[in-house]
C-alpha positions in Angstrom: -107.7 -38.2 264.0 -105.6 -38.2 267.2 -106.4 -35.7 270.0 -104.8 -32.3 269.5 -103.3 -32.5 273.0 -101.4 -35.7 272.1 -100.0 -34.2 268.9 -99.0 -31.0 270.7 -97.3 -33.1 273.4 -95.3 -34.9 270.9 -94.3 -31.7 269.2 -93.2 -30.3 272.6 -91.1 -33.4 273.2 -89.4 -33.2 269.8 -88.5 -29.5 270.6 -87.0 -30.5 273.9 -85.0 -33.3 272.4 -83.5 -31.0 269.9 -82.8 -28.3 272.5 -81.0 -30.6 274.9 -79.3 -33.0 272.4 -75.9 -31.5 272.6 -75.9 -31.2 276.4 -77.1 -34.8 276.8 -74.4 -36.1 274.4 -71.7 -34.2 276.2 -72.7 -35.6 279.6 -73.0 -39.1 278.2 -69.6 -38.9 276.7 -68.1 -37.9 280.1 -70.0 -40.8 281.8 -68.8 -43.3 279.3 -65.1 -42.2 279.4 -63.4 -44.6 281.8 -60.2 -42.5 281.9 -62.0 -39.7 283.9 -62.1 -39.9 287.6 -65.1 -41.5 289.3 -66.2 -38.3 291.0 -66.4 -36.4 287.7 -68.4 -39.2 286.0 -70.8 -39.3 289.0 -71.3 -35.6 288.9 -72.0 -35.8 285.1 -74.6 -38.6 285.8 -76.3 -36.3 288.4 -76.4 -33.5 285.9 -77.9 -35.8 283.3 -80.6 -36.8 285.8 -81.5 -33.1 286.4 -82.4 -32.6 282.7 -86.1 -32.8 281.8 -87.3 -36.4 281.1 -88.9 -35.4 277.9 -85.5 -34.3 276.5 -84.6 -37.9 276.0 -84.9 -39.2 272.5 -86.4 -42.5 273.6 -89.5 -40.7 274.8 -90.4 -39.6 271.2 -93.1 -41.6 269.5 -93.6 -41.8 265.7 -96.9 -40.2 264.6 -98.5 -39.6 261.2 -97.9 -36.0 260.1 -101.4 -35.5 258.8 -103.6 -37.2 261.4 -101.3 -37.8 264.4 -102.1 -41.5 264.4 -99.5 -43.5 266.4 -100.2 -47.0 265.0 -99.4 -48.4 261.5 -96.8 -45.7 260.9 -94.5 -45.9 257.9 -91.2 -44.3 258.7 -90.2 -43.7 255.1 -93.4 -41.8 254.3 -93.9 -40.4 257.9 -97.6 -41.3 257.4 -100.0 -43.9 258.7 -101.3 -46.7 256.5 -104.7 -45.0 256.2 -103.2 -41.9 254.7 
């Protein structure tokens, strides 16, 4: 069984990702839009950098829902191979 702190940390990250998803998507859309002026795109990138690091979806790690085990995780079942 994984440490409770690691499982809780992952839950906290998932909550932050969900909370900031729309804001991050909007800022990324502004940054990717080449028709916008450079100053506006730069300001959007600065605002994106100000958001919490854990609000990025790439910081999430798949864990077993029963044990919290990070390795040998089956996405379809959301469980580890042991469970």
